[in-house]
N, C-alpha and C positions, 0 to 999 in steps of 0.2 A: 504493500500500500504506500503510495506516495504521500508525503507530507508537505503541505503548502510552505513555501519559503518563510513566510512571516511567522508561522507556527514554530518551524525548526528554530528560528532565531530566538523567539520567546523562550523556548525550552532550554537552549544553550545558555542564554543570559540567565535564566533562573537557576541553572546548574551552578553558574559561577557564584551567584548569591549564596546558594546553599553551602558551597565549599568555603566561602568567606565568613561563615557564621563564627562569631567570637566567643560565644558562650558566656556573655556578661551577665550578672557581675562574676567576678572570680579572679584568678591569677592571670598573668600575662599570657598572650597568645603563644602557642607552641612555635609560631613562626618568628617570634621576636628573637633576633640573633645576638643582640648586643649585651655585654655585661651590665650595662645600666638599667636593663629591663626591670630590675627589681624596683627601681625608683617609680615606675608606673603604677605599681600595685601598693605601694606603701601609703600609710595613712597620711593624710594632709587636711588641714582645717580650711583650705581656701574656699571650699564650696560647702562648708558644714553649717552656714547660716540658714535662717528660716526666710530667705528672701524670695523663694520661688513658690508658685502656686502648686499646691498638691492636688492631683487629679485621680479619681477612682478610675483606673484604666486597665483593669485585668484583661489579658488576651489580646492586647494591642501591640503592634510593632510599627517601626519605621525603617525603611531601607535608606542607607547612607552610602553613596559612592564617594570614596575618600582616596585621594592621591597618597601614595606611600610616604611622601615626605611629610605629610601632615599626620600620619598614623599615631605616633606617640601621645601627643596632646589630645587628638580626637578620641582615642580609647579611654584616656583617663576621664574626660568629660562625660563620655557615654556611661561609664560605670556610675557616676554620680547621678546622671539622668534617670538611668534604669532603677536605681535604688529609690530615688525620690519620687518618681512618677508611675512606677510599675508598668513601664512601656518598654518592651524589647526593642534592642537595637541590632539590626542586621547590617553588617558592613560588606561591601564590595570594594576590595583594594586593588589599586592598579596605578599606572602612570596616569597623570591628569589628562594627557592627550587621548590615551586609549580609552579612558573612561567617558570622555566627551563623545567619542565616536559611538560607544555603546549606548549612551543615553540618547543620542540622536536617532539611533536605529531601533532601539527597543522601546523608548518612551516609557521606562519603568523607573521607579525610585522617587523618594520624597526630597532628599537633600544631596547636594554635591559639594564636598569640601576640596577646594583646589587652590592654586596659586596663579598669579598672573602669567599669561594673559587669558586664562580660560574662562573667567567669569564674563568678560567681554565676549568671547567666542559663543558662549552659550546663550548670551543675550541676543546676539545677532541672529541666532538660529530660532528665536522666539521660544525658547524653552525655560526662561527664567522668569520667575515671579518677583522675587527681590533678593538682595544680598547684603551681607554685612562684613566688614573687614574685622578680623579677630587677631591678626598677628602679622609679622613680616618675615620673609626670608632674605638672606643676604649671603653672598659667597664670602667665605672666610678661608683663611690659610689654616691647615691643621699640621701639627708637628708633634714628635714624640714628647713625653713628659721632660720638662727642663729645657726644651728647645735647644738641643745640642748643636744644631747648625746655625744658631744665632739669627734665625730669620726675622727680619723686621718689618717686611712689607712685600708687596707684589714684585717689585723690581729685583729682589733677591732670588726669585726663581730663574733668573737668567744666569745666575752665578755658575761658572763652568764646573762640572763634575757632580752636580746634584742630580739625584734621581727623583724626578717630578712626576706626579700623577694629577690629572685634570679631568673633569667631567667632559664627556664627549659632546662637542657643540652640535653634532648632527641630531642628537636625540634629547639633550638635557638643556633646560632653559638657563641653568647656572653656567653650563659650558658656553653658551652663546654670549652671556654677559661677560665672562672672563676673557673669551677671545676678542671681543670688542675692546675691552680695556687694554689688553696687551698690544693690540694693534695701534691704539691711540698712543701708547707709551713708546712705540717703536721697538719693542722687545720681543714680539712674537716669534721670530725665527730663532732667537737665542734660547727662548724657553722651550720651543718645540725640539731643539737639539738635545735638551735634557729630558725630554718626555720618555717615560718608561711604561706609562699606563694611562689609558682612557676608559672611563667607565660610564654606564648608563645610570648606575645606582650609587648613591652616597654612602650606603653601607658598605659596599665593595671597596670604596676608596678607604674608608676607616680601617677595614680588615687589612688591606694592603700595607697601610702605614703601621699598624701595630705588629704585623708579621716581619716588618723590616724590608719588604719588597721595594718600597719607596722611602726617600728621606723626608719629602714634604708633599702634601697634596692640598687640594682645594675642594670644599664641599659646602653645602648649605650650613648655616649657623647652628641648627638644632643638633647636628651630629656630635658637637663638643659636649653637650649635656648628656646625650645617649652614651657616650664613651668616657664619661668623666673618670679620671684617674689613669686612663690608658693613652690618652692623647690631650693635646692643649690647642687652644684656638689662639691665633695671631691675626689682628685685623689687617686687611689687605692694604690699608692706606689710601684707597681710592673710593670715589663716590659712585657706587653702582646705582643704576636706575632702580626705583622703587619696586619691590615685588611683594604684593600683598598676599596674605593667606585669607581666603574668603569662604564663608558658608553661604551656600546658594539655596534658596527654596525653589524647587522645580515646579513647572506647570503640570508635570505628571504626578505630583503628590496625591497619594490616595487618603492619607490622614493628615490634612493641613493643620488641624489643631495641634496634634502631637508633634508635627514637624516645627511648628511655630514655638512650641514649648522648648524644643531642643535649641532652636536659634536663640531664644530668649536667655537660656542658660550660657551658650557659647559666647554671646556678645555682651553679656553683663560684665561689670568691673571684675567680679570673681572669675569669670570664665576667661576673660582676656589675660587675667594674672596667671592662669595656668600655662597659656601659650608663651607668656613672657618668661616665666620661671623655666620653662623647658626650652628656651633658647630662641624662640620665634620673635626676635626683636632686632631692630636696627641698631647700628653702631651709635647713631644720633637718634635718641628717643623721640617719638612723635606722640601726640595725644591720640588715643584710640577710643576707648569706651564704647566699642562696638558700633563704630560709624556706619550708619545705613546708607547705601548707595542710592536708594529710591526705589520705586515700584518696579522699575525696569532697569535698574543698575546703571544709572547715568554716571558715567566716569568723565 
């Protein structure tokens, strides 16, 4: 028996969602590879206040498409959300660009947690109800504890003899930002001469550094929190374009009320504090407070 293409797509998309079930509340996901994962499940008082509306919501759930770079903070907030509201959270993790394609094709899910430029992209496709900024990503230099190479900024990556790792600009937003900065500084050829590794994932970069495969790497800022004690963060010393972390309410949301409750928690001062605490902040702090971009994410 032949299955209509749209049915097959929905079944496949649903299978991904089932495999991404996090089992909240509880311990860290088995997929969490970093030694800092315990910090995600440890007790914290940042969301222990009585500021959020309690809702009798047995047997309800929301589906959240979440970029892997935002996973640590999103999972922590989801644990509090589920405990407070008795609403299950089903995550679908992946790259922000791949998730966007899946949302466009499947029209399934309540929320989408992504980084720039994907909130704008989903708005352009008519799939966004509203969005709020909850944190920031920024490329940073990562080095072994104690910074044995005395790396002080991006220019040092051109120093002869260094083994350098960079995000792959073909796939990673951070990679494109770094490539642009190196080009503007006129040192891209020298840095590429030192290049030993290009990765799509920031966790891979951290593992390469901690294993000694590279001397210095670059990754999103949250990695330093995730690998606390095993690597250190060094500011790049350049002003990268702003990269926001955004929670998007989708037009495909099946339980808008529950999705709005999650957004309210994520964009509250306490929720924003979780993102900041876990490294999703700019070198030059900006006022956040869950700034809402408008009904259709006007940027």
